[in-house]
N, C-alpha and C positions, 0 to 999 in steps of 0.2 A: 664656530663663537661670534660669538657678537657687544659687539664695541658701543659701549651707550657711550659720544660724544655729543657735548654739551653746543662748541659747534656744526655746520657742516662739511664734507669734503670736498673739494672739483673733482669731478671726472668725467671719462669722456668715453669713446667707440671702441679705443683701445682697453678699457678698465674690465667691457663682455665679457664673457667666460662664454661661451657658444655651444650647449648639447645637444645631440638630438635622442626621438624618444627612449633606442637602448642605454647608451649611460646615462639620461638623467634615469633612471633607474635604479642604472648601475653604480651610479657617487651620492644617490636616497640611500639603495640598503647597503654601502663600504660598509665596514669598523674601520671611524677612525680617532675616534675619542681613544684614552690613555688607556689600553692594558685591551685594544680590540673593541670598545665600548660602541656602539650603536652611537650616532647622532641625531635627537629626535629632527627629520624632515618636515616642509611644504609642502607640496601645490601651492599658489598661488595666482589669481586671476585676475588683475588688473580691471577688468574690465567691469561696462555698469552693470548693475542685480541686475538689466530685462538680459542683458545676450549670458548672461550667468545662469538666470535657471532654464534657456531654451538647450542648455548643452556645456558641458567643462562634466574634464578631469576627477573621475569619482574620488571621494575624499579631498579635493582644494576647498581652497578660504577664497573667498572672494571678499577684495579690499578694493575698490576703483581707487584708480590712480588719481581721482581731486577728490581722497581723503587717508592715502597716502604717508602724506605727513604727521598726519596730528594722529591716527591713532596707529602706524607704522609698527613702533617698541609696543604700544600695550595688547597687540593680535599674533602681533610674529617673535616675539621677545621670546620669547623658548628654544625657537628653533637656531638651529649650528647649522643648518643647511634648505639653503633656498631656493626654489625653481619657479621661479617664469616664464608664461605663454599667453599667448595674446591665439588671435581667431588661424590668423597661417605668415606665409612666406614676407611678406607687407605690408604687416601689423606694426607701426609702434609705439603701440603703446607697450607694447613687451620690453620694452628696450629702454623708453624712457620708464618703469617701473623698476625695472633694477641699476639705470642710475640712482633712482630716485631712494632707492636701498643701502644706496653701497654710502651715497651722502647721509644718513641719518646712520648711519654709523655697521648696517650690514657685513663682513666682510665674507659669505661660505656666499653669493646669489651666479647662479647661477639662468639662463635665459634657454628657455627654447626655441629650433632652432626649425621653424617653421610650425609652431605651436600647434595648433585646437588640431591642423589641420592635420601636418606630420605626424602626431599623435595619432588617428584614427587612421591614416594610408596607413602606418603601423604594425594595423592590428589591434589595435588595444580601446578596449570601452570607453566609453561617454555616456557618461548617467545626465540624467533629463528632469522636470519638471521639483527641481530640492529649489526649495528657500535657502536664496543667501544666508555665508551665512557674517550674524553681527557677533559687534568684539564682546558685549554678556550673557553669550550663547557659547566660545572660550573658555577653553578649561581655562584652570590659573594657570602663571608660570613657575614652573619647580623652584623651590629659591637655591 
């Protein structure tokens, strides 16, 4: 569930929840809501639009890190589970993006350990040559 606070909360590396590709898919698809209802989940790619268009997890939302504070609630407000990923195992952008979303009030944020490289190495598909999703292109949040 998303908690929309007026002020940001502080985070540290201890607050991060890392998942491997298999566990990420499992978390995103597990019924967790009331009466076993599934919760809307999203892959979020904080890399610049150019890198996103060169390859990303199919269905991922591109929300570049510099826009995350201003647009995070607008773009991701309807999602109860968010999995952030970067390029590879050394990508600090995914860690920073996960912390930023937690700071602005998101509770169920996971970081894909190994990023897009680990996703590929696990045999999962990657989509390329797709324009980044702009906030205006996203469906409205459920009331």
